[in-house]
VOBA-1610 file (N, C-alpha, C; in pm, whole numbers, padded with zeros to 5 digits, always signed):
BEGIN
Unk+00234+01742+00975Unk+00278+01638+00924Unk+00399+01568+00977Unk+00454+01705+01017Unk+00604+01626+01077Unk+00576+01588+01227Unk+00490+01667+01299Unk+00463+01641+01446Unk+00393+01509+01422Unk+00253+01503+01339Unk+00221+01378+01327Unk+00308+01229+01313Unk+00384+01230+01245Unk+00497+01155+01232Unk+00622+01120+01338Unk+00630+01214+01429Unk+00705+01182+01526Unk+00627+01160+01647Unk+00510+01164+01646Unk+00395+01139+01736Unk+00362+00975+01743Unk+00373+00935+01605Unk+00334+00798+01541Unk+00475+00727+01623Unk+00589+00755+01604Unk+00717+00691+01608Unk+00751+00685+01738Unk+00692+00779+01808Unk+00705+00754+02022Unk+00633+00690+02065Unk+00530+00693+01969Unk+00396+00551+02037Unk+00437+00426+02022Unk+00494+00414+01881Unk+00551+00281+01858Unk+00653+00218+01939Unk+00733+00324+01960Unk+00859+00279+02059Unk+00809+00237+02182Unk+00749+00327+02255Unk+00696+00307+02408Unk+00618+00190+02410Unk+00547+00144+02305Unk+00402+00040+02316Unk+00493-00076+02260Unk+00637-00079+02181Unk+00719-00165+02129Unk+00619-00250+02031Unk+00556-00165+01992Unk+00492-00229+01825Unk+00422-00377+01871Unk+00378-00379+01989Unk+00316-00500+02012Unk+00183-00477+02134Unk+00101-00585+02148Unk+00027-00584+02269Unk-00134-00455+02199Unk-00174-00443+02325Unk-00305-00373+02326Unk-00377-00371+02237Unk-00517-00320+02160Unk-00597-00355+02118Unk-00620-00284+01972Unk-00710-00330+01895Unk-00725-00299+01779Unk-00666-00361+01669Unk-00563-00320+01593Unk-00484-00399+01503Unk-00371-00477+01507Unk-00343-00451+01659Unk-00231-00533+01695Unk-00248-00706+01712Unk-00132-00737+01686Unk-00163-00884+01713Unk+00009-00960+01712Unk+00047-01050+01818Unk+00189-01118+01840Unk+00137-01289+01878Unk+00277-01370+01793Unk+00242-01502+01876Unk+00392-01544+01842Unk+00431-01671+01886Unk+00544-01742+01850Unk+00504-01862+01837Unk+00570-01958+01782Unk+00557-02087+01770Unk+00605-02152+01850Unk+00589-02305+01874Unk+00630-02373+01976Unk+00814-02403+01907Unk+00856-02384+01815Unk+01025-02346+01797Unk+01026-02246+01736Unk+01079-02141+01826Unk+01067-02005+01770Unk+01217-01985+01713Unk+01236-01905+01592Unk+01364-01910+01510Unk+01470-01795+01617Unk+01603-01794+01623Unk+01679-01716+01708Unk+01667-01581+01685Unk+01688-01494+01775Unk+01652-01321+01744Unk+01540-01305+01830Unk+01534-01163+01807Unk+01438-01073+01857Unk+01313-01106+01785Unk+01165-01024+01830Unk+01054-01064+01756Unk+01102-00959+01657Unk+01046-00968+01534Unk+01029-00904+01401Unk+00904-00807+01372Unk+00956-00647+01400Unk+00846-00570+01441Unk+00786-00545+01293Unk+00675-00565+01223Unk+00612-00557+01089Unk+00507-00479+01117Unk+00492-00330+01032Unk+00392-00241+01045Unk+00329-00280+00906Unk+00209-00151+00938Unk+00144-00185+00806Unk+00064-00058+00770Unk+00054-00017+00663Unk-00017+00132+00599Unk-00137+00104+00678Unk-00267+00192+00634Unk-00400+00242+00684Unk-00488+00196+00575Unk-00495+00096+00515Unk-00576+00030+00454Unk-00608-00126+00455Unk-00697-00165+00375Unk-00769-00307+00413Unk-00589-00404+00324Unk-00617-00331+00192Unk-00454-00449+00141Unk-00350-00423+00235Unk-00345-00327+00252Unk-00223-00351+00409Unk-00233-00428+00496Unk-00361-00428+00546Unk-00395-00512+00685Unk-00365-00675+00643Unk-00404-00697+00505Unk-00397-00825+00467Unk-00264-00894+00429Unk-00190-00797+00384Unk-00024-00839+00327Unk+00024-00883+00503Unk+00016-00769+00569Unk+00051-00759+00730Unk+00029-00883+00739Unk-00085-00925+00757Unk-00137-01066+00802Unk-00024-01213+00758Unk-00063-01144+00624Unk-00017-01311+00538Unk+00146-01324+00571Unk+00230-01189+00574Unk+00368-01208+00624Unk+00364-01291+00757Unk+00315-01194+00835Unk+00313-01259+00994Unk+00313-01377+00981Unk+00193-01440+00956Unk+00116-01519+00982Unk+00220-01671+00904Unk+00266-01646+00815Unk+00334-01743+00732Unk+00488-01759+00819Unk+00561-01639+00861Unk+00667-01611+00953Unk+00662-01685+01064Unk+00547-01682+01105Unk+00519-01760+01260Unk+00495-01913+01228Unk+00468-01937+01132Unk+00416-02092+01096Unk+00571-02140+01093Unk+00669-02071+01072Unk+00774-02139+01009Unk+00857-02097+01158Unk+00828-02066+01300Unk+00918-02047+01403Unk+00924-01951+01424Unk+00938-01806+01362Unk+00955-01669+01366Unk+00903-01605+01472Unk+00948-01563+01553Unk+00854-01447+01657Unk+00829-01270+01571Unk+00705-01296+01583Unk+00623-01178+01489Unk+00557-01112+01589Unk+00594-00920+01568Unk+00478-00879+01631Unk+00408-00806+01495Unk+00286-00780+01511Unk+00242-00688+01376Unk+00152-00596+01430Unk+00199-00447+01374Unk+00100-00340+01427Unk+00068-00303+01269Unk-00079-00265+01277Unk-00150-00271+01211Unk-00195-00080+01189Unk-00213-00073+01064Unk-00268+00111+01082Unk-00176+00202+01100Unk-00058+00172+01083Unk+00025+00286+01166Unk+00013+00386+01087Unk-00021+00400+00941Unk-00010+00537+00884Unk-00005+00537+00735Unk-00049+00653+00661Unk+00030+00666+00512Unk+00171+00642+00512Unk+00187+00650+00393Unk+00395+00637+00357Unk+00476+00719+00429Unk+00434+00846+00434Unk+00512+00924+00485Unk+00537+00897+00639Unk+00426+00837+00703Unk+00443+00789+00820Unk+00497+00673+00897Unk+00445+00584+00794Unk+00517+00453+00831Unk+00686+00431+00801Unk+00696+00529+00688Unk+00859+00500+00672Unk+00945+00560+00760Unk+00906+00693+00826Unk+00977+00750+00915Unk+00961+00672+01053Unk+00852+00567+01087Unk+00814+00485+01197Unk+00949+00387+01178Unk+00984+00327+01046Unk+01101+00231+00992Unk+01228+00270+01017Unk+01269+00440+00976Unk+01390+00482+00965Unk+01391+00507+01120Unk+01309+00519+01185Unk+01346+00613+01337Unk+01374+00476+01412Unk+01344+00348+01366Unk+01372+00240+01450Unk+01242+00176+01536Unk+01160+00199+01500Unk+01040+00180+01563Unk+00988+00072+01495Unk+01002+00038+01371Unk+00974-00108+01297Unk+01084-00155+01239Unk+01051-00276+01228Unk+01175-00354+01159Unk+01149-00375+00975Unk+01020-00376+00938Unk+00994-00413+00817Unk+00838-00364+00810Unk+00821-00295+00647Unk+00642-00297+00646Unk+00648-00315+00476Unk+00529-00337+00430Unk+00528-00370+00284Unk+00518-00223+00207Unk+00561-00237+00095Unk+00547-00076+00032Unk+00531-00104-00136Unk+00477-00017-00141Unk+00460-00013-00318Unk+00558+00097-00406Unk+00634+00028-00453Unk+00776+00071-00552Unk+00745+00209-00596Unk+00679+00211-00653Unk+00592+00379-00720Unk+00621+00465-00631Unk+00516+00420-00501Unk+00512+00536-00403Unk+00645+00583-00331Unk+00699+00477-00302Unk+00836+00483-00242Unk+00940+00563-00297Unk+00909+00542-00459Unk+01025+00635-00521Unk+00987+00794-00529Unk+00865+00798-00571Unk+00777+00968-00582Unk+00743+01037-00454Unk+00726+00959-00310Unk+00682+01008-00205Unk+00814+01029-00081Unk+00873+00945-00080Unk+01008+00913-00007Unk+01134+00965-00102Unk+01190+00933-00188Unk+01294+00965-00254Unk+01281+01083-00366Unk+01144+01125-00353Unk+01147+01233-00424Unk+01206+01239-00589Unk+01142+01102-00630Unk+01208+01087-00766Unk+01074+01137-00870Unk+01087+01226-00966Unk+00970+01249-01036Unk+01002+01179-01163Unk+01081+01178-01223Unk+01087+01088-01328Unk+01011+00958-01317Unk+00981+00849-01403Unk+00952+00733-01397Unk+01045+00624-01479Unk+01072+00530-01424Unk+01184+00467-01474Unk+01123+00391-01596Unk+01217+00339-01668Unk+01139+00271-01805Unk+01078+00116-01786Unk+01108+00056-01657Unk+01030-00058-01663Unk+01004-00087-01467Unk+00976-00204-01453Unk+00915-00246-01341Unk+01028-00261-01256Unk+01109-00333-01317Unk+01246-00368-01265Unk+01358-00285-01251Unk+01349-00185-01332Unk+01422-00038-01320Unk+01378+00021-01197Unk+01245+00019-01177Unk+01182+00104-01078Unk+01225+00053-00945Unk+01216-00101-00926Unk+01292-00181-00802Unk+01410-00180-00741Unk+01509-00169-00889Unk+01655-00162-00880Unk+01677-00024-00805Unk+01590+00107-00878Unk+01622+00210-00801Unk+01551+00220-00662Unk+01470+00148-00631Unk+01417+00191-00485Unk+01502+00102-00404Unk+01541-00045-00435Unk+01611-00084-00352Unk+01738-00008-00298Unk+01794+00062-00437Unk+01965+00117-00414Unk+01910+00239-00323Unk+01798+00302-00335Unk+01770+00391-00250Unk+01772+00394-00082Unk+01714+00250-00076Unk+01700+00216+00059Unk+01853+00154+00114Unk+01929+00068+00035Unk+02043+00034+00093Unk+02144+00174+00094Unk+02063+00277+00111Unk+02177+00385+00095Unk+02197+00438+00262Unk+02029+00358+00320Unk+01972+00405+00440Unk+02026+00355+00537Unk+02063+00204+00514Unk+02068+00076+00609Unk+01967+00012+00606Unk+01841-00015+00478Unk+01758-00107+00439Unk+01755-00173+00305Unk+01707-00213+00297Unk+01708-00290+00172Unk+01511-00332+00127Unk+01518-00387+00022Unk+01373-00451-00073Unk+01423-00587-00064Unk+01315-00660-00021Unk+01295-00825-00046Unk+01203-00816-00181Unk+01199-00969-00231Unk+01158-00964-00336Unk+00988-00897-00372Unk+00989-00864-00486Unk+00835-00771-00510Unk+00753-00870-00562Unk+00600-00851-00567Unk+00524-00908-00564Unk+00516-00940-00762Unk+00437-01039-00792Unk+00409-01055-00923Unk+00259-00900-00943Unk+00185-00877-00831Unk+00084-00805-00866Unk+00155-00652-00856Unk+00094-00560-00944Unk+00105-00435-00911Unk-00058-00326-00894Unk-00030-00282-00761Unk-00167-00207-00720Unk-00169-00070-00744Unk-00176-00026-00848Unk-00115+00147-00878Unk-00293+00181-00846Unk-00195+00313-00841Unk-00324+00418-00769Unk-00379+00481-00915Unk-00491+00480-00923Unk-00591+00515-01061Unk-00681+00643-01032Unk-00724+00669-01138Unk-00846+00767-01102Unk-00985+00690-01143Unk-01088+00693-01103Unk-01196+00620-01127Unk-01345+00704-01136Unk-01420+00707-01262Unk-01538+00748-01269Unk-01640+00659-01305Unk-01777+00712-01274Unk-01868+00621-01318Unk-01907+00613-01491Unk-01938+00517-01512Unk-01990+00513-01649Unk-02057+00596-01703Unk-02181+00643-01662Unk-02242+00741-01650Unk-02149+00886-01688Unk-02087+00923-01590Unk-02022+01051-01580Unk-01887+01048-01686Unk-01829+00897-01736Unk-01751+00862-01853Unk-01822+00921-01973Unk-01953+00877-01963Unk-02019+00911-02136Unk-02033+01046-02140Unk-02096+01101-02068Unk-02165+01256-02065Unk-02068+01372-02073Unk-01924+01332-02001Unk-01820+01413-02041Unk-01727+01337-02121Unk-01768+01271-02189Unk-01681+01220-02304Unk-01512+01198-02246Unk-01515+01138-02066Unk-01379+01125-02038Unk-01349+00963-02033Unk-01225+00937-02067Unk-01161+00811-02084Unk-01019+00780-02044Unk-00955+00934-02050Unk-00797+00968-02013Unk-00806+01020-01876Unk-00704+01057-01829Unk-00693+01172-01715Unk-00698+01277-01807Unk-00658+01299-01938Unk-00649+01424-01966Unk-00746+01462-02011Unk-00843+01380-02015Unk-01001+01457-02066Unk-01046+01514-01949Unk-00991+01510-01855Unk-01052+01617-01749Unk-01067+01706-01737Unk-00947+01770-01803Unk-00943+01906-01839Unk-01032+01987-01902Unk-01112+01928-01989Unk-01241+01968-02076Unk-01374+01964-02007Unk-01374+01900-01879Unk-01488+01924-01810Unk-01523+02060-01761Unk-01639+02071-01765Unk-01683+02224-01705Unk-01690+02261-01545Unk-01631+02329-01542Unk-01666+02364-01347Unk-01512+02280-01314Unk-01551+02282-01171Unk-01466+02188-01081Unk-01454+02059-01067Unk-01368+01955-01113Unk-01392+01831-01085Unk-01347+01774-00911Unk-01436+01711-00853Unk-01403+01674-00717Unk-01384+01553-00736Unk-01243+01513-00667Unk-01190+01391-00647Unk-01221+01351-00486Unk-01268+01227-00481Unk-01274+01187-00331Unk-01147+01102-00356Unk-01077+01154-00210Unk-00913+01071-00205Unk-00861+01070-00077Unk-00825+01019+00003Unk-00752+01046+00122Unk-00688+01188+00127Unk-00644+01247+00271Unk-00605+01349+00278Unk-00469+01382+00190Unk-00334+01272+00179Unk-00227+01329+00141Unk-00248+01317-00013Unk-00340+01309-00068Unk-00347+01311-00222Unk-00338+01452-00261Unk-00383+01557-00187Unk-00353+01684-00214Unk-00196+01728-00197Unk-00116+01671-00162Unk-00005+01709-00134Unk+00095+01607-00191Unk+00058+01535-00292Unk+00156+01398-00314Unk+00164+01451-00493Unk+00287+01395-00506Unk+00295+01380-00688Unk+00199+01294-00743Unk+00193+01163-00656Unk+00070+01064-00744Unk-00044+01118-00672Unk-00069+01260-00712Unk-00211+01318-00629Unk-00219+01427-00700Unk-00270+01566-00691Unk-00273+01702-00714Unk-00170+01764-00774Unk-00042+01753-00724Unk+00057+01788-00768Unk+00109+01755-00895Unk+00131+01625-00887Unk+00160+01565-01079Unk+00039+01587-01134Unk-00080+01559-01141Unk-00159+01577-01213Unk-00150+01724-01274Unk-00137+01847-01171Unk-00096+01974-01200Unk-00002+01983-01295Unk+00114+01951-01269Unk+00252+01948-01319Unk+00256+01878-01449Unk+00222+01725-01459Unk+00224+01664-01576Unk+00101+01700-01662Unk-00042+01703-01647Unk-00140+01712-01720Unk-00193+01867-01723Unk-00114+01949-01676Unk-00152+02070-01644Unk-00324+02103-01591Unk-00352+02000-01520Unk-00499+02016-01472Unk-00510+02108-01349Unk-00563+02230-01351Unk-00574+02301-01261Unk-00758+02312-01197Unk-00826+02217-01245Unk-00943+02234-01255Unk-01005+02097-01142Unk-00922+02058-01050Unk-00926+01949-00979Unk-00966+01969-00812Unk-01027+01931-00764Unk-01049+01957-00610Unk-01050+01851-00531Unk-00971+01840-00446Unk-00967+01694-00342Unk-01040+01718-00255Unk-01142+01629-00240Unk-01230+01580-00133Unk-01161+01526-00034Unk-01127+01543+00105Unk-01061+01406+00166Unk-01150+01330+00243Unk-01125+01211+00245Unk-01202+01102+00285Unk-01132+00973+00319Unk-01181+00891+00384Unk-01074+00798+00471Unk-01115+00684+00341Unk-00998+00616+00339Unk-00959+00516+00227Unk-01058+00407+00203Unk-01165+00384+00144Unk-01265+00309+00130Unk-01392+00378+00121Unk-01407+00479+00162Unk-01526+00588+00148Unk-01576+00648+00013Unk-01460+00651-00083Unk-01452+00738-00207Unk-01564+00638-00296Unk-01582+00521-00294Unk-01694+00440-00357Unk-01830+00489-00318Unk-01840+00483-00210Unk-02025+00536-00180Unk-01998+00701-00196Unk-01904+00768-00196Unk-01932+00916-00261Unk-01945+00905-00393Unk-01846+00830-00448Unk-01862+00840-00597Unk-02042+00785-00673Unk-02061+00674-00620Unk-02212+00624-00625Unk-02324+00695-00602Unk-02258+00822-00482Unk-02406+00911-00431Unk-02373+01052-00482Unk-02295+01047-00614Unk-02254+01177-00680Unk-02162+01342-00613Unk-02155+01284-00467Unk-02072+01393-00382Unk-01933+01408-00441Unk-01852+01288-00510Unk-01739+01346-00582Unk-01746+01298-00763Unk-01674+01338-00793Unk-01699+01322-00973Unk-01603+01203-00988Unk-01515+01191-00907Unk-01386+01109-00983Unk-01367+01050-00820Unk-01321+00931-00793Unk-01205+00908-00692Unk-01085+00831-00671Unk-00999+00867-00610Unk-00866+00809-00628Unk-00860+00616-00570Unk-00850+00560-00631Unk-00855+00397-00624Unk-00698+00354-00611Unk-00730+00220-00606Unk-00633+00094-00610Unk-00666+00016-00689Unk-00599-00002-00804Unk-00616-00110-00908Unk-00669-00230-00844Unk-00630-00274-00758Unk-00674-00403-00686Unk-00777-00381-00598Unk-00848-00294-00604Unk-00960-00284-00464Unk-01070-00334-00521Unk-01091-00458-00408Unk-01231-00549-00461Unk-01367-00457-00544Unk-01385-00344-00511Unk-01497-00269-00583Unk-01461-00300-00750Unk-01354-00271-00777Unk-01339-00276-00936Unk-01337-00439-01009Unk-01342-00539-00886Unk-01381-00680-00975Unk-01505-00643-01070Unk-01590-00596-01040Unk-01777-00585-01102Unk-01748-00480-01200Unk-01664-00423-01246Unk-01646-00322-01372Unk-01784-00243-01373Unk-01783-00204-01246Unk-01904-00108-01211Unk-01812+00042-01242Unk-01724+00060-01255Unk-01631+00188-01247Unk-01543+00194-01390Unk-01501+00285-01461Unk-01426+00327-01545Unk-01302+00367-01476Unk-01197+00328-01530Unk-01078+00346-01483Unk-01021+00454-01588Unk-00945+00582-01558Unk-00919+00667-01665Unk-00769+00624-01687Unk-00745+00622-01830Unk-00585+00581-01880Unk-00490+00734-01822Unk-00367+00661-01795Unk-00277+00731-01773Unk-00146+00768-01869Unk-00179+00770-01980Unk-00052+00799-02064Unk+00061+00839-02017Unk+00064+00961-01944Unk+00167+01065-01923Unk+00246+00955-01796Unk+00173+00891-01685Unk+00234+00739-01603Unk+00286+00876-01498Unk+00141+00962-01451Unk+00152+01029-01322Unk+00188+00887-01186Unk+00052+00791-01263Unk+00107+00700-01103Unk+00185+00612-01159Unk+00282+00539-01080Unk+00396+00508-01137Unk+00348+00345-01116Unk+00457+00243-01139Unk+00409+00097-01089Unk+00414+00086-00969Unk+00323-00006-00941Unk+00307-00015-00767Unk+00330-00174-00736Unk+00405-00252-00773Unk+00466-00371-00725Unk+00500-00354-00547Unk+00446-00481-00516Unk+00456-00466-00344Unk+00611-00536-00321Unk+00705-00458-00240Unk+00840-00517-00160Unk+00848-00480-00051Unk+00859-00588+00014Unk+00854-00539+00190Unk+01017-00445+00198Unk+01014-00364+00279Unk+01116-00264+00306Unk+01154-00325+00482Unk+01289-00355+00453Unk+01341-00418+00605Unk+01456-00377+00652Unk+01510-00364+00740Unk+01600-00346+00823Unk+01710-00420+00784Unk+01832-00397+00747Unk+01940-00498+00724Unk+01964-00516+00829Unk+01986-00491+00931Unk+01989-00540+01068Unk+01917-00654+01104Unk+01826-00646+01057Unk+01700-00745+01135Unk+01712-00882+01031Unk+01767-00841+00880Unk+01787-00985+00841Unk+01936-01041+00851Unk+02035-00964+00893Unk+02127-01061+00961Unk+02085-01093+01086Unk+02044-01011+01178Unk+01993-01102+01299Unk+01898-01227+01300Unk+01778-01232+01211Unk+01742-01354+01164Unk+01733-01472+01089Unk+01905-01414+01042Unk+01928-01495+00906Unk+01857-01533+00792Unk+01930-01563+00666Unk+01861-01630+00531Unk+01726-01672+00520Unk+01686-01788+00635Unk+01583-01828+00625Unk+01427-01698+00618Unk+01459-01621+00678Unk+01374-01511+00724Unk+01353-01489+00540Unk+01419-01439+00481Unk+01431-01369+00337Unk+01342-01472+00266Unk+01363-01623+00310Unk+01329-01718+00213Unk+01187-01718+00248Unk+01125-01706+00344Unk+00965-01739+00395Unk+00904-01619+00345Unk+00952-01490+00336Unk+00890-01350+00285Unk+00859-01408+00138Unk+00993-01393+00060Unk+00973-01392-00061Unk+00904-01522-00095Unk+00856-01625-00022Unk+00748-01744-00086Unk+00652-01684-00088Unk+00593-01608+00045Unk+00481-01513+00015Unk+00426-01432-00093Unk+00542-01358-00095Unk+00529-01275-00222Unk+00520-01306-00341Unk+00602-01407-00381Unk+00601-01463-00491Unk+00425-01520-00549Unk+00368-01572-00438Unk+00234-01621-00474Unk+00123-01503-00490Unk+00144-01416-00478Unk+00061-01260-00420Unk+00001-01214-00602Unk-00042-01269-00683Unk-00129-01233-00808Unk-00195-01141-00809Unk-00226-01065-00867Unk-00333-00945-00886Unk-00461-01022-00854Unk-00495-01156-00937Unk-00640-01211-00917Unk-00636-01260-00767Unk-00514-01283-00737Unk-00548-01346-00574Unk-00607-01187-00456Unk-00480-01111-00520Unk-00515-01003-00421Unk-00650-00928-00426Unk-00708-00929-00556Unk-00847-00871-00577Unk-00932-00955-00553Unk-00960-01112-00516Unk-01000-01170-00448Unk-01046-01154-00320Unk-00866-01135-00239Unk-00855-01139-00123Unk-00909-00987-00059Unk-00910-00903-00157Unk-00946-00747-00128Unk-01101-00720-00126Unk-01173-00795-00195Unk-01330-00804-00225Unk-01386-00891-00083Unk-01321-01017-00030Unk-01362-01099+00081Unk-01404-00969+00214Unk-01243-00865+00215Unk-01255-00768+00327Unk-01317-00670+00318Unk-01323-00596+00192Unk-01379-00447+00181Unk-01526-00490+00120Unk-01562-00596+00059Unk-01711-00565+00018Unk-01831-00704+00118Unk-01754-00803+00176Unk-01794-00900+00256Unk-01781-00862+00409Unk-01707-00775+00457Unk-01686-00736+00568Unk-01580-00845+00685Unk-01510-00972+00615Unk-01427-01057+00699Unk-01308-01032+00717Unk-01238-01033+00830Unk-01150-01030+00907Unk-01015-01037+00831Unk-00939-00980+00779Unk-00824-00990+00745Unk-00716-01116+00790Unk-00750-01131+00895Unk-00694-01242+00973Unk-00686-01376+00897Unk-00817-01374+00915Unk-00929-01492+00824Unk-00904-01502+00687Unk-00878-01413+00640Unk-00881-01403+00496Unk-00742-01435+00439Unk-00645-01413+00531Unk-00484-01453+00496Unk-00450-01577+00524Unk-00503-01606+00648Unk-00489-01773+00728Unk-00562-01854+00585Unk-00665-01836+00543Unk-00727-01936+00443Unk-00658-01908+00296Unk-00609-01847+00258Unk-00504-01793+00124Unk-00388-01884+00174Unk-00331-01852+00276Unk-00203-01948+00319Unk-00183-02079+00349Unk-00318-02108+00370Unk-00356-02258+00377Unk-00364-02322+00246Unk-00456-02251+00174Unk-00470-02311+00037Unk-00355-02318-00035Unk-00232-02235-00029Unk-00130-02228-00122Unk-00018-02287-00017Unk-00069-02396+00112Unk+00031-02485+00179Unk+00156-02398+00202Unk+00135-02274+00249Unk+00238-02177+00337Unk+00254-02168+00463Unk+00150-02233+00545Unk+00123-02287+00677Unk+00111-02379+00701
//
């Protein structure tokens, strides 16, 4: 993992986080704001691609120069890219930041306490958090209704009584995260789980086909809008509150002035759970480009 992180940071630094093919995009309005281009990165799944486009397109519409680098990697990788100076900002989930970067295992009493703790952590390192979104995209475990009926499973704790191994379709980092097998073992005492690594998004097809018994999902996934799956309750809160808050360099904030924060916060305030599920469904289920989905949302919300 350490070698992978260093490789990504070096690649982004050499590439300047811009140009190229794939997920890169950059544009400048006719009346650019002062300061160098703001380098925004995203993690490696569709909702993050949407968030990157939402923030970058709104900023460009207000005259900011922005360079967007999609698909940088997981939290562990993209946060290193930020602290290593290859990025200025990326959208982060507060609970994941606390558990996987700050190594905080106890859960704050509220979403506001979690935000305050995450912000204080980043500010000790030269960064800060901007306003968090109304929506929370928490990690969760999902099963099919049939599996839930046959095994009497409604809560994560119920997996303890399932005979044999419980196969969980999840991204590779799930095996080593507290919000993954580590926490499920420590908090629930679940030692009968086995993670089956797969790309984010592939877990639903694996679940439907019976190749796994459960899937690690995000609660704003478009696939969950149709009530085809059962989300297992998490009474002991292994999976923390996951409101999004952009993590940004304080140097970048000073360089671009207070209008930068105002534009980003304006976008974040519009991102409700309903809005994100609808946008995610268009990308994940209908195959639309995140650029187009984000552009349509921003136009309808009069943010561009």
